[in-house]
C-alpha positions as semicolon CSV with decimal commas, in nm:
position;residue;x (nm);y (nm);z (nm)
1;X;0,983;0,582;-0,567
2;X;1,282;0,534;-0,791
3;X;1,600;0,330;-0,759
4;X;1,926;0,523;-0,732
5;X;2,294;0,448;-0,692
6;X;2,519;0,699;-0,519
7;X;2,898;0,697;-0,496
8;X;3,050;0,925;-0,235
9;X;3,424;0,996;-0,219
10;X;3,560;1,115;0,113
11;X;3,890;1,284;0,185
12;X;4,151;1,033;0,307
13;X;4,225;1,272;0,595
14;X;3,877;1,232;0,745
15;X;3,880;1,014;1,056
16;X;3,677;0,693;1,044
17;X;3,433;0,809;1,313
18;X;3,369;1,138;1,130
19;X;3,321;0,954;0,801
20;X;3,072;0,719;0,968
21;X;2,881;1,021;1,104
22;X;2,855;1,168;0,754
23;X;2,739;0,833;0,613
24;X;2,475;0,805;0,886
25;X;2,358;1,158;0,805
26;X;2,326;1,067;0,436
27;X;2,138;0,747;0,527
28;X;1,904;0,950;0,749
29;X;1,817;1,182;0,462
30;X;1,751;0,885;0,234
31;X;1,539;0,704;0,493
32;X;1,327;1,015;0,555
33;X;1,160;0,952;0,217
34;X;1,279;0,608;0,109
35;X;1,500;0,317;0,205
36;X;1,863;0,212;0,175
37;X;1,898;-0,112;-0,022
38;X;2,272;-0,172;0,014
39;X;2,571;0,014;0,154
40;X;2,917;-0,094;0,045
41;X;3,246;0,058;0,162
42;X;3,512;0,022;-0,105
43;X;3,785;0,175;0,109
44;X;4,078;0,390;-0,001
45;X;4,143;0,393;-0,374
46;X;4,358;0,593;-0,607
47;X;4,171;0,868;-0,790
48;X;4,182;0,888;-1,170
49;X;4,291;1,252;-1,135
50;X;4,373;1,483;-0,846
51;X;4,080;1,645;-0,668
52;X;4,170;1,932;-0,434
53;X;4,532;1,804;-0,418
54;X;4,417;1,454;-0,312
55;X;4,545;1,152;-0,503
56;X;4,339;0,903;-0,301
57;X;3,987;0,895;-0,166
58;X;3,766;0,673;0,047
59;X;3,478;0,538;-0,164
60;X;3,132;0,444;-0,039
61;X;2,853;0,308;-0,261
62;X;2,489;0,339;-0,152
63;X;2,200;0,183;-0,346
64;X;1,862;0,317;-0,239
65;X;1,499;0,384;-0,325
66;X;1,371;0,736;-0,270
67;X;1,164;1,023;-0,400
68;X;1,329;1,264;-0,643
69;X;1,337;1,547;-0,385
70;X;1,586;1,346;-0,178
71;X;1,851;1,374;-0,450
72;X;1,866;1,754;-0,429
73;X;1,900;1,735;-0,050
74;X;2,180;1,476;-0,071
75;X;2,373;1,689;-0,320
76;X;2,324;1,998;-0,101
77;X;2,459;1,816;0,204
78;X;2,759;1,686;0,008
79;X;2,844;2,038;-0,110
80;X;2,849;2,184;0,242
81;X;3,022;1,889;0,412
82;X;3,399;1,930;0,429
83;X;3,484;1,558;0,423
84;X;3,311;1,483;0,092
85;X;3,531;1,566;-0,206
86;X;3,307;1,424;-0,482
87;X;2,970;1,252;-0,523
88;X;2,762;1,110;-0,806
89;X;2,404;0,990;-0,790
90;X;2,244;0,816;-1,087
91;X;1,894;0,690;-1,157
92;X;1,900;0,314;-1,221
93;X;1,564;0,309;-1,400
94;X;1,531;0,364;-1,773
């Protein structure tokens, strides 16, 4: 298993309960083949540039250990989920 860090940016128009459902779905995918180390909500922040006409986004940071196949599934889920406007997952190991 490898250590990863994922930052997920949600639309500011997504309700808190819907955002929590998406986060739980992402955690479920991670925990199917790994474990969540930390989950940190950064809240609403101004974006460096507009994304889909949004100037703000709700940031969530998830540190986790998982197999490499989990990354492709997380990215697939983020692409088809309406509330996620951007995501980035990086490998923390060198």
